[in-house]
C-alpha positions as CSV (number, residue, x, y, z in Angstrom):
1,X,-3.8,35.3,39.7
2,X,-2.0,38.9,38.3
3,X,1.2,38.8,37.8
4,X,2.4,40.7,40.9
5,X,0.8,38.2,43.0
6,X,2.2,35.5,41.5
7,X,5.7,36.5,41.8
8,X,4.7,37.5,45.9
9,X,3.5,34.1,46.0
10,X,6.0,32.2,44.5
11,X,8.8,34.3,46.1
12,X,7.3,33.2,49.7
13,X,6.7,30.0,49.1
14,X,10.1,28.7,48.1
15,X,11.7,30.7,50.7
16,X,10.2,29.8,53.4
17,X,10.8,25.7,51.6
18,X,14.9,26.6,51.8
19,X,15.6,28.9,55.0
20,X,14.7,26.6,57.8
21,X,18.1,25.6,57.9
22,X,19.1,29.4,58.1
23,X,19.4,32.0,60.7
24,X,19.8,35.7,59.6
25,X,19.9,37.9,62.9
26,X,20.2,41.5,63.0
27,X,23.3,42.4,63.6
28,X,25.4,45.2,61.7
29,X,24.9,45.7,58.4
30,X,28.4,45.0,57.5
31,X,28.0,41.7,58.7
32,X,24.6,41.4,57.0
33,X,26.8,42.5,53.8
34,X,29.1,39.4,54.1
35,X,27.3,36.7,54.7
36,X,25.0,38.1,51.7
37,X,28.2,38.0,49.4
38,X,29.0,34.8,50.8
39,X,26.1,33.2,50.1
40,X,26.2,34.7,46.3
41,X,29.9,33.2,46.1
42,X,28.9,29.8,47.1
43,X,26.0,30.0,44.3
44,X,28.3,30.5,42.0
45,X,30.4,28.0,42.1
46,X,28.0,25.6,42.5
47,X,26.7,26.8,39.4
48,X,29.5,26.7,37.5
49,X,30.1,23.1,38.7
50,X,26.7,22.2,37.6
51,X,26.0,21.6,41.2
52,X,22.4,23.3,40.4
53,X,20.5,22.3,43.7
54,X,23.0,23.2,45.9
55,X,23.1,26.9,43.5
56,X,19.6,26.9,43.8
57,X,20.0,26.9,48.0
58,X,22.6,29.2,47.7
59,X,20.8,31.9,45.9
60,X,17.5,31.4,47.8
61,X,19.6,32.4,50.9
62,X,21.4,35.2,48.8
63,X,17.7,36.4,48.2
64,X,16.3,36.2,51.7
65,X,19.8,37.7,53.3
66,X,19.6,40.6,50.2
67,X,15.3,41.0,52.0
68,X,17.1,42.8,55.1
69,X,18.5,45.4,53.1
70,X,15.0,46.1,51.8
71,X,12.9,44.7,48.2
72,X,14.0,47.6,46.2
73,X,18.0,47.1,46.8
74,X,20.2,46.6,43.9
75,X,21.4,43.2,45.9
76,X,18.2,41.7,46.1
77,X,17.8,42.0,42.0
78,X,21.5,40.7,42.0
79,X,20.3,37.4,43.8
80,X,17.0,37.3,41.9
81,X,19.1,37.4,38.7
82,X,21.2,34.9,39.7
83,X,18.5,32.1,41.0
84,X,16.4,32.8,37.9
85,X,19.6,32.0,35.8
86,X,19.8,28.7,38.1
87,X,15.7,28.0,37.1
88,X,16.9,28.9,33.6
89,X,20.0,26.1,33.4
90,X,17.4,23.7,35.4
91,X,14.7,23.9,32.9
92,X,12.2,25.9,35.0
93,X,11.5,28.8,32.6
94,X,8.4,30.0,34.0
95,X,9.9,30.6,37.5
96,X,13.2,32.0,35.8
97,X,11.1,34.4,34.2
98,X,8.9,35.8,36.8
99,X,12.3,36.4,38.2
100,X,14.4,37.8,35.8
101,X,11.0,40.6,35.3
102,X,11.5,41.4,39.1
103,X,15.1,42.2,39.1
104,X,14.9,43.9,35.9
105,X,12.0,46.0,37.6
106,X,13.9,46.8,40.6
107,X,17.5,47.9,38.7
108,X,15.3,50.2,36.5
109,X,14.0,52.1,39.7
110,X,16.7,51.9,41.7
111,X,19.7,52.3,39.1
112,X,17.8,54.2,36.0
113,X,16.9,52.2,32.2
114,X,20.4,52.8,30.9
115,X,22.5,50.8,33.7
116,X,24.7,48.0,32.6
117,X,22.9,45.8,35.3
118,X,19.7,46.4,33.5
119,X,21.5,45.2,30.3
120,X,22.8,42.0,31.9
121,X,19.1,41.7,33.1
122,X,17.7,42.2,29.1
123,X,20.4,39.6,28.0
124,X,19.3,36.8,30.8
125,X,15.4,37.3,29.8
126,X,16.4,37.2,25.8
127,X,18.5,34.3,26.2
128,X,15.8,32.7,28.2
129,X,13.0,33.5,25.5
130,X,15.4,32.0,22.8
131,X,15.8,28.5,24.7
132,X,11.9,28.8,24.2
133,X,11.7,29.8,21.1
134,X,9.9,32.8,21.7
135,X,12.3,34.5,19.0
136,X,10.5,37.7,18.7
137,X,10.4,38.3,22.0
138,X,14.3,38.0,22.4
139,X,15.3,40.3,19.9
140,X,14.2,43.7,21.3
141,X,15.3,43.1,24.6
142,X,19.1,42.2,22.8
143,X,18.8,45.3,20.9
144,X,18.0,47.2,24.0
145,X,20.6,45.6,25.6
146,X,23.2,46.3,23.2
147,X,22.0,50.3,22.7
148,X,22.2,50.7,26.6
149,X,26.1,49.4,26.3
150,X,27.0,51.2,23.2
151,X,25.9,54.1,25.1
152,X,28.0,53.4,28.5
153,X,31.1,51.9,26.7
154,X,31.0,53.2,23.7
155,X,31.5,51.7,20.4
156,X,34.3,48.8,19.8
157,X,34.4,48.2,23.7
158,X,34.9,44.6,24.7
159,X,31.2,44.2,26.2
160,X,30.2,45.3,23.0
161,X,31.4,42.6,21.4
162,X,29.6,40.2,24.0
163,X,26.4,41.8,23.2
164,X,26.9,41.4,19.7
165,X,27.3,37.8,20.0
166,X,24.0,37.2,21.9
167,X,21.9,39.3,18.9
168,X,24.0,36.2,16.7
169,X,23.2,33.9,18.6
170,X,19.6,34.7,18.4
171,X,20.1,35.1,14.7
172,X,21.6,31.5,14.0
173,X,19.1,29.7,16.2
174,X,16.2,31.5,13.6
175,X,18.8,29.9,10.8
176,X,19.4,33.9,9.6
177,X,22.8,32.8,9.0
178,X,23.9,35.9,7.0
179,X,22.9,38.4,9.9
180,X,24.5,36.2,12.3
181,X,27.6,35.8,10.8
182,X,27.9,39.8,10.3
183,X,27.7,40.4,13.7
184,X,30.4,37.5,14.9
185,X,32.3,39.5,12.3
186,X,32.2,42.7,13.5
187,X,32.8,40.8,17.2
188,X,35.6,39.3,16.4
189,X,36.8,42.5,14.9
190,X,36.6,44.5,18.3
191,X,38.4,41.5,19.9
192,X,41.6,41.6,17.7
193,X,41.5,45.3,18.0
194,X,41.6,45.6,21.7
195,X,43.7,42.9,22.6
196,X,45.9,40.7,21.3
197,X,45.7,38.3,18.4
198,X,46.1,34.8,20.8
199,X,43.7,36.2,23.7
200,X,41.1,33.7,24.8
201,X,38.3,36.2,24.2
202,X,39.3,36.1,20.4
203,X,38.8,32.5,20.8
204,X,34.9,32.8,21.6
205,X,34.2,34.8,18.7
206,X,36.3,32.1,16.2
207,X,34.3,29.0,18.0
208,X,31.2,31.0,17.1
209,X,32.1,31.5,13.7
210,X,33.0,28.0,13.3
211,X,29.5,27.0,14.9
212,X,27.7,28.8,12.4
213,X,29.9,27.2,9.4
214,X,29.2,24.0,10.8
215,X,25.2,24.7,10.8
216,X,25.6,25.9,7.2
217,X,27.5,22.5,6.6
218,X,30.6,24.4,5.5
219,X,32.7,21.4,7.4
220,X,36.1,22.6,5.9
221,X,35.9,26.0,7.3
222,X,34.4,25.2,10.8
223,X,37.3,22.9,11.1
224,X,39.8,25.6,9.9
225,X,38.6,28.0,12.8
226,X,38.0,25.5,15.6
227,X,41.8,24.6,15.3
228,X,42.8,28.1,15.5
229,X,40.5,29.0,18.6
230,X,41.5,25.7,20.0
231,X,45.1,26.5,19.3
232,X,44.8,29.6,21.1
233,X,42.7,28.0,24.1
234,X,45.7,25.3,24.3
235,X,48.3,28.3,24.8
236,X,46.5,30.2,27.5
237,X,44.3,27.5,29.6
238,X,44.5,24.4,31.2
239,X,43.8,21.2,29.1
240,X,40.3,20.8,31.5
241,X,38.9,24.3,31.5
242,X,35.6,24.1,30.2
243,X,36.3,26.3,27.1
244,X,39.1,23.6,26.1
245,X,36.8,21.1,26.4
246,X,33.9,22.7,24.3
247,X,36.5,23.6,21.5
248,X,37.9,19.7,21.3
249,X,34.1,18.4,21.6
250,X,33.0,20.5,18.8
251,X,36.0,19.7,16.5
252,X,35.3,16.0,16.8
253,X,31.6,16.9,15.9
254,X,32.6,18.3,12.8
255,X,35.1,15.0,12.0
256,X,31.6,12.9,12.8
257,X,30.1,15.0,10.2
258,X,32.9,14.8,7.7
259,X,33.0,11.3,7.7
260,X,36.5,10.8,9.9
261,X,34.9,8.5,12.2
262,X,38.1,7.2,13.5
263,X,38.9,10.8,14.4
264,X,35.8,11.7,16.0
265,X,36.1,8.8,17.7
266,X,39.5,9.3,19.6
267,X,38.8,13.0,20.1
268,X,35.3,12.1,22.0
269,X,36.7,9.8,23.9
270,X,39.7,11.8,25.0
271,X,36.8,14.6,25.9
272,X,35.2,12.0,28.2
273,X,38.7,11.4,29.8
274,X,39.2,15.2,30.4
275,X,35.8,15.5,32.1
276,X,36.2,12.6,34.4
277,X,39.7,13.9,35.4
278,X,38.1,17.3,36.3
279,X,34.5,16.0,37.7
280,X,34.2,12.7,38.0
281,X,32.6,9.9,36.2
282,X,29.3,11.3,37.8
283,X,28.4,14.7,36.5
284,X,25.7,16.3,34.4
285,X,28.5,17.5,32.1
286,X,29.3,14.1,31.2
287,X,26.0,13.8,29.6
288,X,26.7,15.7,25.9
289,X,30.2,14.1,25.7
290,X,28.8,10.8,26.2
291,X,26.1,11.5,23.6
292,X,28.2,12.9,21.0
293,X,30.0,9.8,21.5
294,X,27.2,7.7,20.8
295,X,26.4,9.6,18.2
296,X,29.8,8.8,16.5
297,X,28.7,4.8,17.0
298,X,25.2,5.1,15.6
299,X,26.8,6.9,12.1
300,X,29.0,3.8,11.9
301,X,25.8,1.2,12.3
302,X,27.5,0.1,15.6
303,X,24.5,0.3,17.6
304,X,24.9,-1.5,20.4
305,X,27.9,0.5,21.8
306,X,25.7,3.6,20.5
307,X,22.6,2.5,23.1
308,X,24.9,2.0,25.9
309,X,26.5,5.4,25.6
310,X,22.9,7.0,25.3
311,X,21.6,5.0,28.3
312,X,24.5,6.3,30.3
313,X,23.7,10.0,29.5
314,X,20.2,9.5,30.1
315,X,20.7,8.2,33.6
316,X,22.9,11.1,34.5
317,X,20.4,13.5,33.2
318,X,17.5,11.8,34.8
319,X,20.0,11.8,38.4
320,X,21.3,15.0,38.2
321,X,18.8,17.6,35.9
322,X,15.6,15.5,36.5
323,X,13.6,13.3,33.8
324,X,11.6,16.3,32.4
325,X,14.8,18.3,32.0
326,X,14.8,19.4,28.3
327,X,18.4,18.1,27.9
328,X,16.7,14.5,29.1
329,X,14.2,15.1,26.2
330,X,17.2,15.8,24.0
331,X,18.9,12.1,24.6
332,X,15.3,10.3,24.6
333,X,15.0,12.2,21.4
334,X,18.5,10.5,20.1
335,X,17.6,7.0,21.3
336,X,14.3,7.2,19.7
337,X,16.3,7.9,16.4
338,X,18.5,4.4,16.7
339,X,15.8,2.5,17.0
340,X,13.9,4.7,13.9
341,X,17.6,3.5,11.9
342,X,17.1,-0.1,13.2
343,X,13.5,0.2,12.3
344,X,12.0,-0.6,15.6
345,X,9.3,1.6,15.1
346,X,7.5,0.8,18.5
347,X,10.5,1.7,20.4
348,X,10.8,4.8,18.4
349,X,7.6,6.1,19.0
350,X,7.8,5.3,22.4
351,X,10.6,7.4,22.8
352,X,9.6,10.4,20.5
353,X,6.2,10.8,21.9
354,X,8.1,10.7,25.9
355,X,10.9,13.6,24.0
356,X,7.7,15.2,22.7
357,X,6.2,15.7,26.1
358,X,9.4,17.3,27.7
359,X,9.8,19.3,25.3
360,X,6.2,21.2,24.7
361,X,6.3,21.2,28.6
362,X,9.6,23.1,28.7
363,X,9.2,24.9,25.5
364,X,5.6,25.5,24.8
365,X,3.9,23.8,21.7
366,X,5.4,25.9,18.9
367,X,9.0,25.8,19.4
368,X,11.1,24.2,16.2
369,X,12.4,21.5,18.4
370,X,9.2,20.1,18.9
371,X,8.8,20.5,14.9
372,X,11.8,18.5,14.8
373,X,10.4,15.7,17.3
374,X,7.0,15.8,15.1
375,X,8.7,15.0,11.9
376,X,10.4,12.3,13.0
377,X,7.1,10.7,14.6
378,X,5.4,11.4,11.0
379,X,8.6,9.4,9.2
380,X,7.8,6.6,12.2
381,X,4.0,6.2,11.0
382,X,4.7,6.8,7.0
383,X,6.6,4.1,7.2
384,X,4.6,2.0,8.5
385,X,1.8,2.9,6.3
386,X,-0.5,4.3,9.4
387,X,-0.6,7.8,6.8
388,X,-3.9,8.9,9.0
389,X,-1.5,9.2,11.9
390,X,1.6,10.6,10.0
391,X,-0.6,13.8,7.8
392,X,-1.6,15.9,10.9
393,X,2.0,15.3,12.4
394,X,3.6,16.7,9.1
395,X,1.2,19.2,8.9
396,X,1.9,20.6,12.7
397,X,5.9,20.4,11.8
398,X,5.3,22.1,8.7
399,X,3.2,25.2,10.2
400,X,5.6,25.7,13.1
401,X,9.1,25.6,11.0
402,X,7.2,28.1,8.5
403,X,6.0,30.6,11.7
404,X,9.4,30.0,13.5
405,X,11.9,30.1,10.9
406,X,10.2,31.6,7.7
407,X,9.0,29.8,5.0
408,X,12.6,29.6,3.1
409,X,14.1,28.0,5.9
410,X,15.8,24.1,4.7
411,X,13.9,22.6,7.7
412,X,11.0,23.5,6.3
413,X,12.0,21.9,2.5
414,X,12.7,18.5,5.3
415,X,9.1,18.5,6.2
416,X,7.5,19.6,2.5
417,X,9.7,16.3,0.9
418,X,8.3,14.0,3.8
419,X,4.7,14.9,3.8
420,X,5.1,15.0,0.0
421,X,6.4,11.2,0.1
422,X,3.2,10.9,2.1
423,X,0.8,12.7,-0.4
424,X,2.2,10.4,-3.4
425,X,1.4,7.5,-1.2
426,X,-2.3,8.5,-0.8
427,X,-2.7,9.1,-4.6
428,X,-2.7,13.1,-3.8
429,X,-0.1,13.4,-6.5
430,X,-0.8,16.9,-7.5
431,X,-0.5,18.4,-4.2
432,X,2.8,16.3,-3.8
433,X,4.3,17.3,-7.0
434,X,3.5,21.3,-5.8
435,X,5.6,20.9,-2.0
436,X,8.3,18.8,-4.2
437,X,8.9,21.6,-6.2
438,X,8.7,24.1,-3.4
439,X,10.9,22.1,-1.3
440,X,13.6,22.2,-3.7
441,X,13.6,25.0,-4.7
442,X,14.1,26.1,-1.1
443,X,17.2,23.9,-1.0
444,X,18.8,25.0,-4.1
445,X,18.1,28.8,-2.5
446,X,20.3,27.6,0.2
447,X,23.0,25.7,-1.3
448,X,23.7,29.4,-3.6
449,X,24.0,31.0,-0.7
450,X,26.4,28.7,0.9
451,X,28.6,28.5,-1.9
452,X,28.6,32.6,-1.7
453,X,29.3,32.7,1.4
454,X,31.9,30.4,2.2
455,X,35.1,31.6,-0.1
456,X,36.2,34.6,1.0
457,X,34.5,35.3,4.5
458,X,36.8,32.6,5.6
459,X,40.1,33.4,3.8
460,X,40.2,36.6,5.6
461,X,39.5,35.2,8.6
462,X,42.1,32.9,8.2
463,X,44.2,35.5,7.6
464,X,43.7,37.5,10.2
465,X,45.1,34.9,12.5
466,X,48.5,35.1,10.9
467,X,49.5,38.6,11.8
């Protein structure tokens, strides 16, 4: 089936399934325009509320309404782009890719290859590839979008800052932290120059940098930047604003990693309280907050409490996102780790296998997240002395991490050390020694890079906030 035929068949199918309740009369063009705008508005509202099934229905209706303007009309492309974003958030990546590509083709033909809408669609398609771990496909799209924005609006424009954020996110996801930091700092400088120091958009850059330092294990620096971002948001936004809640949840994770469990738990519970106030007690946005609270309990070996929070989060994701959604798989993986820590290896194995199946279906067989579950499953077998079961998992995890993250990434060192343990258990001491030496070299290089990065840059960022 060719891509063009596949897309035509897919659109015909989903539209026929969704439009029984809609009747589009010929009417005059202004009425059709009003109807289309209403569907798009409702879809946006429902997507922001995480009512993704409702958003999908609205956007499908918008696609049908826009079809009356012609299949090459910009409004048709906008409808496809919005529907694709909903599918991406539902974890329906193949469907989303088809629609993004169709929207991109329409916009390029109708508006030219250097239109702002083309850049928006390129960014969306790139972020889809990033979600799937297809980093090589994502990077040229993001760079092309950045070039379009720079040409349209000039260097230093706020839209350029947003494009730099996207490219920084891609590099951070690959462990290219130096390159990510450079882009985040450029973005921050643009926003501070164009806006007041306490503008909420400045907080976006601070948050991105804080998350980067969190991944680097530089928790003091991450806390400082999160606090600065939180202060800005607290002055400008309502307490239940999603950006406020994001800042609070991120700060709680920093406290957890610092071993400040009382503060982490208090803040995590506050986040849940705010979310319940904003969206109710049954909403998909509660699941990650419950998951974070479970992590805090697990870190303190309060396993019974942790399990109850994991299972509540899992039930919500299964209800609202479905049992095969990637976010559901992440919680199943966390629950598996909970049982692993309690040496309940049979339950851990079962849950890791479920998580692995979901990740492979959503992300493909070679995503770094797949490697994480493979590595953990290998540890389950290693600790039970099932070496023939463990070895192919370590080997596959290592191959994925080297290919996707690079041979010097710390996650590669993790798998090398685990694999070396297996080799020692099976009397292959020479191979084990080689892997251990390589892992130690990677980790030493990583520690040196972190030390080199942390002082000067963070002092500059902190001082910039005191102007």
